[in-house]
C-alpha distance (Angstrom), angle and dihedral (degrees) to the residues before:
residue distance angle dihedral
M1 . . .
A2 3.80 . .
S3 3.79 116.6 .
P4 3.81 118.3 -105.3
L5 3.80 113.4 -96.8
H6 3.79 119.9 -135.8
S7 3.78 134.0 176.7
R8 3.77 133.3 152.0
A9 3.81 91.2 -91.2
V10 3.80 104.5 28.5
S11 3.80 137.9 37.1
V12 3.80 126.9 -177.7
L13 3.79 118.2 -167.2
P14 3.81 126.9 179.7
I15 3.81 117.3 -124.4
E16 3.78 120.8 -146.6
K17 3.79 108.3 -145.0
G18 3.79 137.1 167.3
G19 3.78 129.6 -59.4
S20 3.78 102.7 -69.1
G21 3.81 99.5 107.7
R22 3.80 93.3 -123.6
K23 3.79 120.6 125.6
F24 3.81 124.0 -133.0
W25 3.80 134.5 -165.7
R26 3.80 130.2 -175.0
I27 3.80 110.5 -140.2
H28 3.82 121.4 -162.9
V29 3.78 111.0 -166.5
G30 3.78 131.7 156.4
G31 3.79 92.8 -8.3
Q32 3.81 91.7 -54.1
S33 3.81 128.8 106.9
L34 3.79 122.4 -144.9
I35 3.80 136.0 173.5
L36 3.80 120.6 -128.8
V37 3.80 115.9 -159.3
R38 3.77 126.8 -169.3
Y39 3.79 117.8 -169.5
G40 3.78 132.4 -178.7
E41 3.78 133.6 -144.8
D42 3.79 95.5 -99.9
R43 3.81 91.2 95.2
P44 3.83 111.1 35.0
E45 3.82 92.7 -164.2
N46 3.81 90.5 71.4
K47 3.79 92.0 74.5
H48 3.82 89.3 58.9
Y49 3.82 93.9 57.5
V50 3.81 94.8 100.2
A51 3.80 95.8 46.5
I52 3.80 90.9 47.8
A53 3.82 91.0 47.9
R54 3.78 90.9 54.9
F55 3.80 91.9 46.4
L56 3.80 92.6 50.4
A57 3.79 92.1 47.7
S58 3.80 89.0 52.1
V59 3.82 91.2 60.1
G60 3.80 94.5 45.7
V61 3.81 103.1 -95.5
R62 3.81 112.2 138.4
V63 3.81 111.9 -120.8
P64 3.83 133.2 152.4
V65 3.80 115.6 -82.6
T66 3.81 113.2 -111.3
H67 3.81 117.0 -140.6
F68 3.81 103.1 178.6
H69 3.79 139.4 13.3
D70 3.81 128.1 -177.8
E71 3.79 104.6 -176.0
T72 3.81 93.4 -175.7
E73 3.80 92.7 56.8
G74 3.81 95.0 33.0
L75 3.81 94.7 -122.6
I76 3.81 130.0 144.4
I77 3.79 129.1 179.1
M78 3.79 113.7 -164.1
E79 3.76 143.5 165.8
D80 3.79 114.6 -76.4
A81 3.80 104.2 -121.4
G82 3.80 90.7 -173.8
E83 3.78 139.5 -101.8
T84 3.81 99.2 -86.9
D85 3.79 112.9 100.1
L86 3.78 130.5 172.7
W87 3.80 89.6 -99.9
S88 3.81 91.6 60.2
R89 3.82 89.3 60.3
R90 3.81 94.2 52.9
H91 3.82 93.4 114.2
D92 3.82 96.0 49.8
P93 3.83 118.7 111.9
W94 3.78 112.3 -82.5
P95 3.83 96.5 -111.7
Q96 3.80 89.2 59.8
R97 3.78 94.4 44.2
R98 3.81 91.8 44.5
A99 3.80 90.7 60.5
L100 3.81 90.9 50.5
Y101 3.80 92.7 47.6
Q102 3.79 90.8 48.3
R103 3.80 90.6 54.1
T104 3.78 88.6 48.0
L105 3.79 90.9 52.5
D106 3.81 89.9 47.8
Q107 3.81 87.8 59.2
A108 3.80 90.0 47.2
L109 3.79 89.1 52.2
I110 3.81 91.0 54.9
L111 3.80 89.5 49.5
H112 3.79 93.9 47.1
T113 3.82 97.9 44.2
Q114 3.82 105.2 30.7
A115 3.81 110.3 29.5
H116 3.81 99.0 66.2
R117 3.82 89.8 47.7
A118 3.81 94.4 52.8
P119 3.82 116.1 114.5
G120 3.78 109.3 -85.2
A121 3.81 94.7 7.4
D122 3.80 92.0 123.2
S123 3.81 90.9 58.4
L124 3.81 99.4 43.8
T125 3.79 109.8 136.4
I126 3.81 93.3 -169.4
L127 3.79 94.3 72.8
Q128 3.76 123.7 103.0
P129 3.83 119.2 -115.0
V130 3.77 115.2 -65.7
F131 3.80 120.5 -97.5
D132 3.79 95.7 -101.1
A133 3.80 130.6 156.0
A134 3.79 91.7 -85.3
L135 3.81 92.5 55.6
Y136 3.81 93.0 47.9
R137 3.82 89.2 49.7
W138 3.81 89.4 49.0
E139 3.81 90.0 55.8
Q140 3.79 89.7 50.8
D141 3.81 92.9 49.3
Y142 3.82 90.4 45.6
F143 3.80 88.0 57.7
F144 3.79 94.1 47.6
E145 3.79 93.9 46.7
H146 3.79 103.6 42.2
C147 3.81 102.7 25.8
L148 3.80 110.3 28.5
G149 3.79 94.4 27.1
R150 3.78 107.6 33.4
H151 3.80 99.5 28.0
F152 3.81 103.2 33.0
G153 3.81 99.1 25.3
L154 3.81 97.7 -127.3
A155 3.79 115.1 161.6
E156 3.79 124.2 -121.8
K157 3.81 90.9 -115.0
D158 3.82 89.6 59.0
C159 3.79 91.8 55.9
A160 3.81 100.3 37.7
P161 3.85 98.4 86.0
V162 3.81 93.5 63.4
K163 3.80 98.0 47.7
P164 3.83 98.7 83.2
R165 3.82 90.3 56.5
L166 3.81 91.2 46.9
H167 3.80 90.6 50.0
D168 3.81 89.0 52.9
I169 3.80 88.7 52.8
A170 3.81 90.3 50.6
G171 3.78 90.2 54.1
H172 3.80 92.2 47.2
L173 3.83 93.0 51.5
A174 3.79 91.3 47.3
Q175 3.82 90.5 58.3
Q176 3.83 94.6 58.1
P177 3.85 122.6 101.0
R178 3.80 110.5 -92.6
C179 3.77 137.9 -143.7
L180 3.81 129.1 179.0
V181 3.80 114.8 -74.3
H182 3.80 134.5 -169.4
R183 3.84 92.3 -136.3
D184 3.85 95.3 -156.3
F185 3.79 98.7 51.4
Q186 3.80 100.6 158.9
S187 3.80 137.5 131.0
Q188 3.81 97.6 -89.8
N189 3.79 90.5 56.2
I190 3.82 93.3 55.8
I191 3.81 113.3 83.6
L192 3.82 119.2 -162.0
R193 3.78 119.5 -146.0
D194 3.79 128.9 165.0
G195 3.79 90.9 -16.6
E196 3.81 93.4 -53.7
V197 3.79 131.6 99.2
C198 3.79 130.4 -121.1
L199 3.81 124.6 -166.4
I200 3.80 122.6 -133.9
D201 3.82 136.7 174.4
F202 3.79 92.1 42.1
Q203 3.81 97.1 141.1
G204 3.82 88.4 111.7
L205 3.83 89.9 67.4
R206 3.80 110.5 146.9
P207 3.81 143.7 143.4
G208 3.80 109.4 -76.0
L209 3.81 143.5 114.2
A210 3.79 123.4 -50.8
H211 3.81 87.5 -140.6
Y212 3.82 88.6 69.5
D213 3.82 92.6 59.2
L214 3.80 91.0 44.8
A215 3.79 91.6 52.3
S216 3.81 90.7 46.4
L217 3.80 90.3 58.2
L218 3.79 101.7 36.0
L219 3.82 94.7 43.2
D220 3.79 93.9 38.2
T221 3.79 107.4 158.8
Y222 3.82 90.7 -147.3
V223 3.82 94.4 58.3
T224 3.80 130.1 39.0
L225 3.80 118.6 -136.5
T226 3.79 120.6 -178.1
P227 3.82 118.4 -122.0
A228 3.81 89.1 -108.6
E229 3.81 91.6 52.3
R230 3.79 91.3 49.1
E231 3.80 91.4 50.7
E232 3.80 91.0 49.0
L233 3.79 91.2 52.7
L234 3.79 93.2 46.0
A235 3.80 88.7 52.7
H236 3.82 89.7 52.2
Y237 3.81 91.6 52.4
L238 3.79 92.8 46.7
S239 3.79 91.4 48.0
G240 3.79 88.4 56.5
L241 3.78 91.5 45.5
H242 3.81 100.1 45.7
G243 3.81 105.0 15.1
P244 3.83 134.4 -90.8
G245 3.78 113.8 -39.8
R246 3.81 93.3 6.3
H247 3.77 118.4 134.5
A248 3.76 131.5 -141.9
A249 3.77 119.7 -71.7
P250 3.82 115.9 -105.0
G251 3.77 110.6 -75.6
F252 3.80 94.9 20.9
R253 3.80 94.9 116.4
A254 3.79 93.6 47.2
L255 3.81 91.1 52.5
Y256 3.79 90.7 45.5
D257 3.81 90.8 54.0
L258 3.81 91.9 49.0
C259 3.81 92.1 48.7
A260 3.80 90.5 46.4
M261 3.80 88.9 54.7
Q262 3.80 90.9 49.4
R263 3.79 93.7 47.6
L264 3.80 93.1 48.8
M265 3.80 91.1 48.5
Q266 3.79 89.8 51.4
A267 3.81 91.9 48.9
L268 3.80 92.9 47.5
G269 3.79 90.9 49.5
A270 3.79 90.2 49.5
Y271 3.80 93.2 49.6
G272 3.80 90.6 50.3
K273 3.79 93.6 48.8
L274 3.81 95.1 43.9
G275 3.78 92.0 45.8
H276 3.80 100.7 44.0
T277 3.80 109.1 19.6
D278 3.81 97.2 34.8
G279 3.80 96.2 34.5
R280 3.81 94.4 -125.2
T281 3.77 94.4 134.8
P282 3.86 98.7 175.5
F283 3.81 87.5 74.3
L284 3.80 88.9 66.2
D285 3.80 88.4 67.9
H286 3.82 89.2 70.6
I287 3.80 94.7 58.6
P288 3.83 97.2 85.6
A289 3.83 94.0 54.6
A290 3.81 93.3 46.4
L291 3.80 91.7 45.9
H292 3.81 90.9 50.4
S293 3.81 90.5 53.8
L294 3.80 91.8 47.2
R295 3.82 90.8 51.8
E296 3.81 89.0 52.6
I297 3.81 93.5 50.5
L298 3.81 99.7 46.1
P299 3.84 99.5 71.1
A300 3.82 89.0 62.3
I301 3.82 91.0 58.9
P302 3.83 116.1 76.9
G303 3.79 118.5 -129.2
L304 3.80 99.6 25.3
D305 3.80 100.2 99.9
H306 3.81 90.7 117.3
L307 3.80 91.9 55.2
S308 3.79 91.0 47.4
A309 3.81 89.1 52.7
L310 3.82 90.9 49.7
L311 3.80 91.9 53.1
A312 3.81 97.8 42.0
P313 3.84 97.2 84.5
L314 3.82 96.3 38.3
């Protein structure tokens, strides 16, 4: 890693962030703070970050302002929204965190209800591929390969009996009405500034189910929420969606549970790949929390007794 640069007028400090492969620097110059991002060609969605940021801002979602983008060189200069994310407040008293989570869900509600209705949204070429049956199946296979296989050493024959049921679930989810979703809607991608929230790392924006984003936040493997806290936050989201005191539409909970399963499988697959294939072993530390949440979700989903039995001794 390059050494930090300091002078009386300028400082450049590297930022360690996530598992995306991008590189970040915080630049202080002339009393102003900016973020420099360099991305490669390994993930094509990174080059769409600026266009997506401008689209989201146009529909009322708070995102950092981008000042410069050189697509050829893979460089972005953007507003520095600060270093305080939702994760960093994980030990605060619940009343304080509840207010921050509610503001986060208010931003999610704008994304889920307004973005796909914006003029031209249905023809955006900057979006990632839609959450279809193939993508849901990919998440499932990612989990089996990198978590159950690579990390826990389970054989393919042990996992095979559950796959037909999971493929049916993938097809069922793909048939549901879609909105635009963040896809990685977790605490480290929510920046807090002046009591408000700002979304980052949204380059995976795509048509999908709002339930997936909700599960990503409420079952975040980086932050523990109690069942009562999760229910309180779900009620806040639904109140904004349907009106004060209104409850979820029929089938909402079942879809939420299925999306929670999918999200946790995706996260577990990612932790296994990052930890073993990419050599970023700290990500393996998140597997127990994600696996615990997946074990809790599975009994609510019919036809997955075999998978529950596979996970029980792990």
